[in-house]
LOZA-63763 format. One line per 8 residues: number of its first residue (from 0); their letters; for each residue y, x negated, z of N, C-alpha, C, O. Coordinates in steps of 0.05 Angstrom, whole numbers. Layout:
NUM> a> Y/X/Z/Y/X/Z/Y/X/Z/Y/X/Z  ...
This chain:
0> mqsiivny> 118/359/-267/128/355/-234/148/341/-231/147/321/-246  171/342/-214/185/325/-211/183/303/-185/176/310/-163  188/281/-190/184/255/-178/205/255/-149/229/259/-150  191/250/-124/208/244/-105/219/216/-100/204/200/-88  241/208/-109/246/178/-101/259/175/-75/278/189/-69  248/155/-58/252/147/-32/260/117/-37/248/99/-49  293/118/-20/297/87/-25/304/78/4/313/89/24  294/48/-2/300/36/30/319/9/19/319/3/-5
8> hlfsdkln> 330/-3/35/346/-25/36/332/-49/51/323/-43/73  329/-70/44/320/-98/58/336/-122/46/347/-124/24  334/-142/69/351/-164/64/335/-189/68/318/-194/85  344/-203/52/330/-233/52/343/-255/43/357/-252/23  342/-280/55/367/-306/50/341/-320/29/342/-345/33  324/-316/13/306/-327/-8/319/-315/-36/317/-326/-58  334/-291/-31/349/-283/-58/380/-287/-63/398/-282/-46  385/-295/-88/415/-299/-96/427/-278/-100/451/-274/-93
16> qsqrivli> 411/-259/-113/424/-232/-123/401/-210/-115/378/-216/-108  412/-185/-116/399/-160/-104/377/-156/-129/382/-157/-153  353/-150/-117/326/-150/-134/316/-122/-123/319/-117/-99  303/-102/-144/294/-76/-138/264/-82/-141/255/-93/-161  246/-73/-119/214/-65/-129/219/-36/-122/234/-24/-106  198/-27/-142/188/1/-140/155/1/-136/139/-9/-151  150/17/-111/123/19/-107/116/49/-109/131/68/-103  90/51/-120/76/70/-125/45/72/-119/30/53/-126
24> sdihdift> 34/94/-106/10/85/-96/-9/111/-104/0/130/-116  -37/109/-94/-52/132/-97/-48/143/-122/-44/167/-120  -49/132/-147/-48/153/-166/-71/167/-172/-69/188/-185  -95/160/-163/-120/177/-169/-119/189/-191/-120/213/-190  -116/175/-217/-129/185/-242/-102/205/-253/-107/223/-270  -73/201/-243/-60/223/-252/-57/212/-283/-55/232/-299  -57/199/-290/-51/184/-322/-63/200/-336/-52/206/-357  -86/211/-332/-97/231/-348/-86/256/-355/-94/269/-374
32> nkkiakql> -66/263/-340/-47/287/-346/-24/276/-364/-6/260/-357  -27/285/-384/-5/265/-402/27/273/-395/46/257/-397  28/301/-387/57/318/-378/65/303/-354/88/295/-352  45/298/-334/57/288/-314/62/257/-312/82/248/-302  44/244/-324/39/212/-331/70/210/-344/83/191/-336  80/224/-360/98/214/-382/130/218/-361/147/200/-362  132/246/-343/145/243/-328/150/218/-305/172/210/-297  129/209/-298/127/190/-275/141/161/-291/157/145/-280
40> irdindlk> 132/159/-319/135/135/-331/164/139/-332/175/121/-319  182/155/-341/209/159/-347/221/152/-318/235/132/-314  214/170/-298/222/164/-274/224/139/-256/243/133/-241  198/125/-262/204/92/-254/218/81/-277/234/64/-271  217/85/-298/228/66/-313/260/63/-315/270/41/-318  273/82/-313/299/93/-307/306/78/-281/330/72/-280  292/72/-263/302/53/-235/305/24/-244/318/8/-229  294/15/-271/309/-11/-279/302/-32/-254/320/-44/-242
48> shhvaiag> 270/-35/-248/264/-52/-229/260/-81/-237/257/-85/-261  260/-101/-221/248/-122/-228/218/-123/-233/208/-137/-252  203/-108/-215/172/-102/-223/162/-78/-210/174/-67/-192  141/-71/-218/129/-44/-209/104/-57/-187/89/-74/-194  103/-48/-165/68/-47/-155/56/-21/-150/66/0/-142  33/-29/-157/17/-2/-158/1/-15/-132/-9/-37/-136  -3/-3/-108/-14/-6/-80/-42/10/-82/-47/28/-65  -63/4/-105/-84/13/-95/-92/44/-102/-73/59/-106
56> dtmqgnky> -121/55/-103/-125/78/-111/-121/86/-138/-122/110/-140  -117/73/-161/-107/75/-178/-134/101/-197/-129/120/-213  -154/93/-189/-178/108/-205/-205/102/-193/-213/79/-189  -219/122/-188/-246/119/-178/-260/100/-194/-264/99/-218  -270/81/-171/-284/61/-180/-305/54/-201/-309/34/-214  -317/78/-200/-347/80/-228/-327/85/-252/-332/71/-272  -314/95/-252/-296/98/-279/-282/70/-291/-269/74/-312  -284/43/-281/-275/21/-288/-294/13/-310/-289/2/-332
64> gnakkckq> -320/22/-299/-339/14/-328/-340/33/-352/-356/30/-370  -318/58/-354/-323/78/-375/-300/65/-390/-278/64/-379  -303/54/-419/-280/42/-439/-260/68/-443/-236/62/-446  -266/96/-443/-247/110/-448/-230/115/-425/-205/117/-429  -239/117/-403/-220/118/-377/-201/90/-379/-176/91/-378  -218/62/-382/-198/39/-382/-178/40/-398/-158/28/-393  -180/57/-425/-161/60/-441/-142/80/-435/-119/73/-439  -147/103/-425/-127/117/-410/-106/102/-394/-81/104/-396
72> lsyfldal> -120/88/-378/-107/71/-353/-85/47/-367/-62/40/-360  -101/37/-390/-80/19/-404/-59/26/-413/-39/11/-413  -59/54/-424/-38/68/-440/-21/69/-422/-1/56/-426  -21/81/-403/-3/84/-372/10/59/-365/34/56/-366  -6/43/-358/5/7/-353/26/1/-374/48/-6/-367  17/4/-404/32/-7/-421/59/8/-427/78/-5/-435  60/35/-422/85/41/-419/102/38/-398/126/36/-402  88/36/-371/112/24/-350/119/-8/-356/142/-15/-351
80> seaqpvvl> 99/-27/-367/107/-52/-372/119/-60/-396/121/-83/-403  128/-34/-412/152/-43/-433/176/-44/-419/195/-54/-430  179/-32/-392/211/-43/-381/205/-57/-357/226/-62/-345  189/-64/-348/182/-90/-324/149/-94/-325/131/-84/-338  152/-115/-304/123/-125/-301/117/-104/-280/132/-92/-265  81/-101/-284/64/-84/-269/48/-96/-255/33/-111/-267  46/-95/-225/21/-112/-212/8/-84/-198/18/-63/-191  -21/-93/-197/-39/-75/-186/-58/-91/-167/-68/-114/-171
88> slgnhdlv> -62/-74/-143/-86/-75/-125/-103/-59/-122/-103/-37/-134  -120/-66/-107/-145/-42/-103/-150/-30/-82/-146/-42/-61  -157/-8/-81/-155/7/-57/-183/18/-53/-201/14/-70  -187/34/-28/-216/43/-28/-227/63/-48/-251/60/-53  -215/81/-59/-228/92/-86/-233/76/-110/-251/80/-126  -215/57/-110/-221/39/-132/-247/23/-122/-261/13/-139  -251/22/-106/-283/8/-94/-309/25/-93/-330/14/-87  -306/52/-98/-330/72/-101/-347/73/-123/-339/85/-143
96> glteegrk> -370/63/-123/-378/60/-147/-367/36/-167/-372/35/-191  -357/22/-156/-345/-5/-172/-371/-23/-175/-385/-30/-156  -376/-30/-205/-399/-48/-209/-387/-77/-222/-366/-78/-235  -402/-99/-215/-392/-124/-226/-375/-121/-248/-351/-128/-249  -391/-107/-269/-376/-102/-295/-344/-83/-293/-324/-86/-308  -346/-68/-276/-327/-54/-276/-304/-70/-260/-282/-68/-271  -304/-84/-240/-294/-105/-226/-279/-121/-250/-254/-121/-250  -293/-133/-267/-291/-149/-292/-268/-136/-304/-246/-147/-309
104> nfrnlgdy> -275/-105/-311/-255/-94/-328/-224/-89/-315/-202/-90/-325  -233/-84/-285/-203/-88/-275/-182/-110/-277/-157/-110/-281  -203/-128/-274/-183/-156/-274/-176/-161/-305/-155/-173/-310  -192/-153/-323/-185/-155/-349/-165/-138/-361/-158/-143/-384  -152/-114/-347/-132/-97/-351/-104/-113/-366/-91/-105/-385  -101/-136/-353/-83/-146/-362/-82/-167/-387/-63/-181/-396  -107/-165/-394/-108/-172/-425/-98/-166/-441/-92/-180/-460  -92/-139/-438/-82/-116/-464/-61/-124/-464/-53/-131/-486
112> ynnvypld> -43/-126/-446/-13/-126/-448/2/-150/-429/-4/-156/-407  18/-158/-441/28/-187/-425/41/-180/-398/45/-197/-381  47/-153/-396/69/-153/-370/53/-141/-350/64/-131/-330  24/-140/-353/2/-119/-333/-8/-138/-315/-15/-159/-326  -10/-137/-291/-24/-166/-271/-39/-150/-255/-28/-139/-237  -68/-146/-259/-81/-138/-236/-89/-160/-215/-99/-181/-222  -84/-153/-188/-86/-176/-168/-114/-170/-154/-114/-152/-137  -131/-179/-158/-166/-180/-138/-164/-203/-126/-172/-223/-138
120> nqtlildd> -152/-205/-97/-146/-230/-85/-139/-252/-101/-155/-271/-102  -114/-253/-116/-98/-268/-132/-70/-271/-129/-55/-255/-119  -65/-290/-138/-30/-290/-133/-13/-297/-159/-22/-312/-176  11/-285/-160/26/-286/-189/53/-299/-176/61/-295/-153  64/-313/-194/96/-319/-189/110/-301/-216/102/-298/-239  133/-291/-203/150/-273/-217/180/-284/-211/195/-270/-197  188/-302/-221/217/-311/-218/217/-318/-188/201/-335/-181  233/-306/-170/233/-311/-144/212/-307/-124/208/-317/-102
128> frisgfst> 199/-286/-139/175/-274/-124/154/-285/-127/147/-295/-148  141/-286/-106/105/-299/-107/89/-275/-92/91/-269/-68  74/-265/-112/60/-236/-102/33/-236/-98/21/-244/-118  20/-231/-82/-10/-234/-77/-20/-203/-76/-8/-185/-66  -45/-202/-88/-58/-178/-82/-78/-180/-66/-92/-200/-66  -83/-158/-50/-112/-162/-24/-123/-142/-28/-114/-120/-30  -148/-150/-30/-174/-128/-37/-186/-123/-9/-199/-141/1  -182/-103/5/-201/-100/31/-228/-87/20/-231/-72/1
136> grgayass> -245/-97/37/-275/-80/33/-273/-50/39/-254/-39/50  -296/-39/31/-298/-10/34/-301/-4/68/-295/17/79  -310/-23/80/-314/-21/111/-290/-20/125/-292/-9/147  -268/-29/118/-241/-30/131/-238/-5/136/-233/2/159  -241/16/111/-231/42/112/-250/64/124/-241/87/123  -279/60/136/-293/78/142/-281/92/169/-265/80/184  -289/117/173/-279/132/197/-292/118/223/-282/108/243  -321/121/213/-338/111/235/-327/82/249/-325/79/273
144> nhssgkan> -321/63/229/-313/41/236/-284/36/249/-277/16/260  -271/56/245/-245/65/262/-252/72/293/-245/59/312  -265/89/293/-276/98/325/-287/77/338/-288/76/362  -297/59/323/-312/38/344/-292/14/346/-297/-4/362  -274/13/332/-250/-11/326/-262/-34/312/-254/-57/317  -282/-30/295/-293/-48/277/-278/-48/251/-282/-68/237  -262/-29/242/-249/-31/221/-228/-61/219/-223/-75/199  -217/-66/247/-195/-88/245/-214/-115/240/-206/-132/225
152> qlftedwn> -232/-116/251/-249/-135/249/-262/-138/217/-265/-159/204  -266/-121/211/-272/-120/178/-246/-131/160/-248/-148/142  -224/-121/166/-207/-126/154/-199/-152/158/-191/-164/138  -200/-165/182/-191/-193/188/-216/-214/167/-213/-235/154  -236/-201/170/-259/-218/157/-247/-220/128/-241/-242/118  -243/-193/113/-235/-194/87/-213/-209/84/-213/-223/64  -192/-211/99/-166/-223/92/-177/-251/93/-175/-264/72  -189/-264/115/-201/-290/117/-214/-302/95/-214/-326/89
160> hsgievds> -224/-284/82/-244/-293/58/-225/-290/33/-234/-297/11  -206/-282/35/-190/-272/9/-184/-295/-9/-185/-293/-34  -177/-320/4/-164/-340/-5/-138/-338/-5/-124/-357/-12  -128/-320/1/-94/-318/-2/-85/-337/20/-94/-335/43  -66/-355/11/-51/-371/33/-27/-368/30/-20/-369/6  -4/-364/51/22/-372/45/37/-381/66/33/-371/88  56/-403/65/61/-419/84/88/-406/93/103/-392/79  91/-411/119/109/-395/135/142/-405/128/162/-394/136
168> dspffeel> 140/-432/108/171/-437/98/166/-433/70/179/-449/57  155/-421/60/154/-413/28/183/-410/14/199/-392/22  190/-428/-7/211/-416/-16/217/-392/-31/239/-383/-36  194/-381/-38/186/-354/-46/197/-334/-38/206/-338/-16  202/-313/-46/201/-283/-35/174/-278/-32/163/-276/-54  154/-275/-8/125/-271/-7/124/-243/-6/137/-232/11  111/-232/-21/103/-202/-31/73/-200/-32/59/-206/-51  64/-186/-2/35/-173/-8/26/-145/-15/32/-126/0
176> vghaphpl> 16/-141/-35/7/-112/-48/-25/-112/-37/-43/-126/-45  -25/-89/-16/-50/-81/-10/-52/-52/-15/-40/-38/-31  -69/-46/2/-72/-11/4/-75/-1/34/-62/19/39  -89/-11/56/-90/1/77/-68/-18/96/-70/-42/100  -47/-2/106/-33/-4/129/-39/-6/155/-29/-24/168  -57/11/167/-66/16/191/-72/-9/213/-63/-11/235  -92/-30/197/-95/-47/213/-79/-68/224/-86/-82/243  -53/-70/210/-32/-87/214/-21/-75/244/-7/-89/258
184> asdyvgre> -28/-49/252/-22/-48/283/-38/-59/304/-31/-60/328  -57/-66/295/-79/-85/312/-69/-108/324/-62/-127/311  -68/-108/350/-67/-139/360/-84/-154/356/-79/-176/364  -108/-152/345/-133/-170/337/-129/-174/312/-140/-195/306  -112/-158/283/-115/-172/265/-86/-194/263/-83/-212/246  -67/-188/284/-42/-204/283/-53/-226/299/-36/-245/299  -72/-232/311/-81/-250/324/-107/-272/307/-108/-296/307  -123/-253/293/-144/-265/278/-137/-268/242/-146/-283/225
192> asgirnfd> -119/-249/240/-105/-255/213/-80/-263/205/-69/-253/185  -68/-285/221/-42/-280/228/-22/-298/203/2/-305/204  -40/-301/181/-29/-307/157/-7/-285/142/11/-290/126  -17/-260/155/-5/-237/138/27/-236/145/46/-229/132  24/-247/176/58/-248/184/73/-267/167/98/-264/167  63/-286/152/81/-303/136/90/-293/108/100/-306/90  82/-265/109/97/-256/83/123/-240/84/124/-225/104  139/-239/73/165/-225/68/168/-201/67/188/-190/76
200> lyltghlh> 145/-188/52/139/-156/47/114/-154/46/99/-170/35  106/-131/59/70/-119/49/72/-93/43/74/-79/63  72/-81/19/71/-57/2/42/-44/8/23/-59/3  37/-22/17/16/-1/19/15/23/15/37/33/11  -6/38/15/-2/66/10/-27/80/28/-25/76/52  -44/91/22/-69/96/28/-63/128/45/-77/146/36  -49/135/61/-48/148/84/-31/176/76/-25/192/93  -25/179/50/-15/202/35/5/218/51/3/243/48
208> dgyvpywy> 25/209/69/48/216/75/37/232/101/50/252/108  15/224/116/4/230/139/-17/247/144/-18/267/130  -36/242/162/-63/257/162/-59/280/188/-77/297/188  -43/282/207/-42/301/229/-16/313/235/4/301/243  -18/337/230/7/351/238/19/355/265/7/371/279  39/345/276/47/348/301/33/373/318/21/369/339  36/394/308/21/415/328/-8/413/333/-16/425/352  -28/398/314/-52/393/316/-51/370/338/-65/372/359
216> kkkhldsi> -39/351/335/-37/322/348/-34/330/383/-48/321/401  -13/348/383/-6/356/408/-25/377/426/-26/377/451  -42/397/407/-60/412/415/-88/392/425/-102/394/445  -90/375/406/-118/364/409/-113/329/414/-124/312/400  -99/325/431/-90/296/436/-111/282/450/-115/258/443  -126/293/468/-150/277/476/-178/275/463/-199/265/473  -175/286/438/-203/287/421/-190/273/396/-207/266/379  -168/268/390/-162/252/366/-161/224/368/-150/217/389
224> hdrgiwem> -168/205/354/-174/174/355/-147/167/339/-144/174/316  -129/153/355/-100/146/336/-93/119/353/-88/118/377  -92/102/339/-85/78/338/-63/69/325/-67/71/301  -42/60/329/-19/47/317/-4/69/298/14/84/306  -14/68/272/-4/88/257/-25/98/239/-19/107/217  -54/97/247/-75/116/230/-73/132/246/-66/129/269  -81/159/232/-75/179/240/-104/208/231/-103/232/228  -125/187/228/-148/205/219/-153/225/243/-154/215/266
232> piekdihg> -156/252/240/-167/266/265/-198/268/267/-214/280/253  -203/251/290/-235/250/297/-240/271/325/-227/268/345  -255/286/323/-264/302/344/-288/288/358/-305/276/345  -289/290/384/-317/275/398/-323/294/421/-306/307/434  -351/296/426/-361/312/446/-359/296/472/-355/271/471  -364/312/497/-361/296/524/-382/265/524/-383/247/540  -391/269/505/-409/243/507/-395/220/485/-408/201/478  -377/223/478/-361/208/459/-375/206/436/-371/185/423
240> kitairpw> -389/221/426/-406/225/403/-384/239/382/-376/261/387  -376/225/359/-366/245/339/-378/270/329/-401/272/320  -361/290/332/-369/315/322/-364/327/297/-379/341/283  -332/317/289/-324/321/268/-302/303/257/-288/289/272  -301/304/230/-278/286/226/-259/310/200/-269/323/182  -239/309/205/-223/327/191/-200/313/175/-177/313/182  -210/301/149/-194/288/131/-174/306/111/-158/295/96  -176/330/111/-160/350/101/-138/354/109/-123/361/91
248> iytpthlc> -128/353/134/-103/357/148/-85/341/142/-84/319/154  -68/349/124/-47/326/114/-20/336/110/-11/350/92  -10/326/130/24/340/132/38/313/145/24/296/156  71/311/142/79/289/150/73/291/179/68/310/194  78/259/184/73/262/222/104/233/227/110/222/248  116/229/202/132/211/205/122/181/218/140/165/224  100/175/222/85/160/228/67/146/202/58/123/205  63/158/183/50/148/151/63/146/131/52/150/109
256> rgvhfigd> 87/140/133/103/131/109/135/121/120/144/127/142  152/105/99/169/96/109/168/63/111/150/52/99  187/49/127/186/24/133/187/20/160/204/28/175  162/5/165/158/-7/193/165/-39/196/169/-48/174  168/-59/218/168/-79/220/145/-90/238/139/-77/258  135/-108/233/109/-120/245/121/-152/255/137/-167/243  111/-155/277/115/-176/286/116/-178/316/124/-160/331  104/-202/324/103/-206/355/89/-185/372/97/-182/395
264> griileng> 67/-168/361/51/-151/363/67/-120/368/60/-102/383  93/-122/350/108/-96/352/105/-82/326/104/-96/305  104/-54/323/114/-43/302/137/-20/305/133/0/319  163/-23/293/182/-5/300/185/12/274/183/2/251  189/34/280/186/53/255/216/54/250/234/53/266  218/57/219/243/56/205/247/88/183/239/90/160  257/103/192/255/133/179/282/130/162/305/132/171  273/126/133/301/124/116/305/102/117/290/85/126
272> tvvqniip> 335/97/102/346/71/95/352/55/123/365/65/142  338/27/123/343/15/136/367/10/154/387/3/142  370/13/178/393/9/195/395/-20/211/382/-24/231  410/-38/202/411/-65/208/407/-72/236/392/-91/239  416/-60/258/422/-54/287/395/-58/299/391/-71/320  370/-42/282/346/-39/296/321/-55/290/298/-51/300  331/-75/270/309/-93/262/309/-114/278/329/-127/284  283/-118/286/282/-140/305/291/-168/299/289/-177/276
280> stehsvpl> 299/-180/319/318/-210/314/290/-229/303/294/-243/283  265/-227/315/248/-250/306/243/-255/282/236/-235/270  244/-278/269/246/-285/244/217/-278/231/215/-280/206  191/-268/252/170/-263/245/158/-238/234/137/-236/222  183/-213/242/177/-188/232/181/-187/205/202/-195/194  159/-176/192/152/-168/166/153/-141/161/137/-126/173  174/-128/138/173/-105/141/146/-95/120/138/-105/99  139/-76/135/117/-60/115/121/-31/112/123/-13/128
288> visggvnk> 121/-32/78/123/-7/67/99/13/57/82/10/40  107/36/75/80/59/65/91/77/47/110/91/54  82/77/26/83/98/6/67/124/13/45/124/23  81/149/5/62/169/12/49/179/-6/37/200/-3  49/164/-33/32/162/-54/43/186/-77/63/200/-76  21/184/-97/38/195/-123/18/224/-133/28/243/-146  -6/224/-128/-23/242/-133/-40/255/-104/-48/242/-85  -41/282/-108/-54/299/-92/-83/289/-86/-97/278/-103
296> lfslpshp> -92/296/-57/-117/290/-50/-129/324/-41/-115/340/-29  -152/327/-48/-164/356/-39/-153/373/-44/-154/393/-29  -137/374/-67/-130/395/-82/-103/411/-61/-104/435/-57  -81/394/-50/-66/401/-37/-43/396/-48/-42/376/-62  -14/413/-46/3/410/-65/17/384/-54/16/376/-31  27/374/-70/48/340/-75/60/340/-96/55/351/-117  81/325/-87/99/310/-103/92/285/-112/89/269/-94  89/277/-140/91/245/-135/116/228/-120/140/232/-126
304> eitcidih> 109/212/-102/131/199/-84/137/175/-105/116/166/-113  157/165/-114/163/135/-117/179/126/-98/197/139/-87  172/96/-91/189/89/-65/202/60/-78/189/41/-88  235/63/-74/249/51/-88/258/19/-66/277/23/-51  250/0/-65/257/-15/-47/279/-42/-59/274/-62/-73  303/-34/-48/324/-57/-58/323/-76/-45/322/-70/-21  322/-101/-48/328/-123/-33/358/-139/-36/368/-144/-58  366/-145/-17/396/-155/-18/397/-186/-9/384/-192/11
312> pkvkqi> 410/-204/-20/417/-229/-9/428/-228/20/443/-210/26  421/-248/39/428/-249/70/430/-281/70/413/-297/62  452/-286/81/458/-314/85/437/-328/103/428/-317/123  429/-350/96/413/-366/107/420/-376/137/436/-395/137  412/-368/163/422/-378/183/414/-406/188/392/-414/180  431/-425/201/430/-452/200/423/-460/231/420/-483/237
């Protein structure tokens, strides 16, 4: 299966030369399919990046306690890490059935190969990059918590307990690898987890290129809970009780992938290569990159998406 390679260009005054980051997310055990895994590895390694970021949902959480599954994942990571460093964060599927032993096995994935870095609320320095991996608890993903607005509160609590700290004047290019992008649309998160705004880049996945097709959204606008870039269709009765959740509707909405900018309570969608004149002027605007994902969900057809982010030097303003 041929990979889809999506390119974006960003600018930073923290880099002296252009650097490339490759983002993939939502692998969902695809490394067990040797043919697809080999193609994916070739496509990624050919891009010659500074590092690869895997933004969660690498494997179902209960499988981290399985020695065979961990070995299969390790082979995949090893093949990638021969060409560049690889960093991983945890997603909601990684947390399903994840035991204390399994979490330890996740953290120990880097012990097998020198160039693999699992980041479970941990931080790593690679040259000019300081990379943090943020692990959000499962409660921040629950549909019922989204309908009540509690998900943003849980996301914020997880962030404030993560121990990840970034100074606004950090000399490093500060990169955050997480999984869930949707809470970043919340004013509550922006206010109560303001440290996220100190990053230079936030890499995520989770949304699989969109949940709600335009025709469905237009027809069911009054019954869809839609905040920011979260597009899970939730139907309610006249009393506000949830009657149906339809997570199997997955088509592009142009809201669930690409580059967004977070800052001062605003999110501005950028579809395709960044056009400089629409980037917000505020210094606090953080590029949020949402990968469409590598592996399909619920047996729907999809192509592995590789997100290629080129970061170019920008003259620092005096």
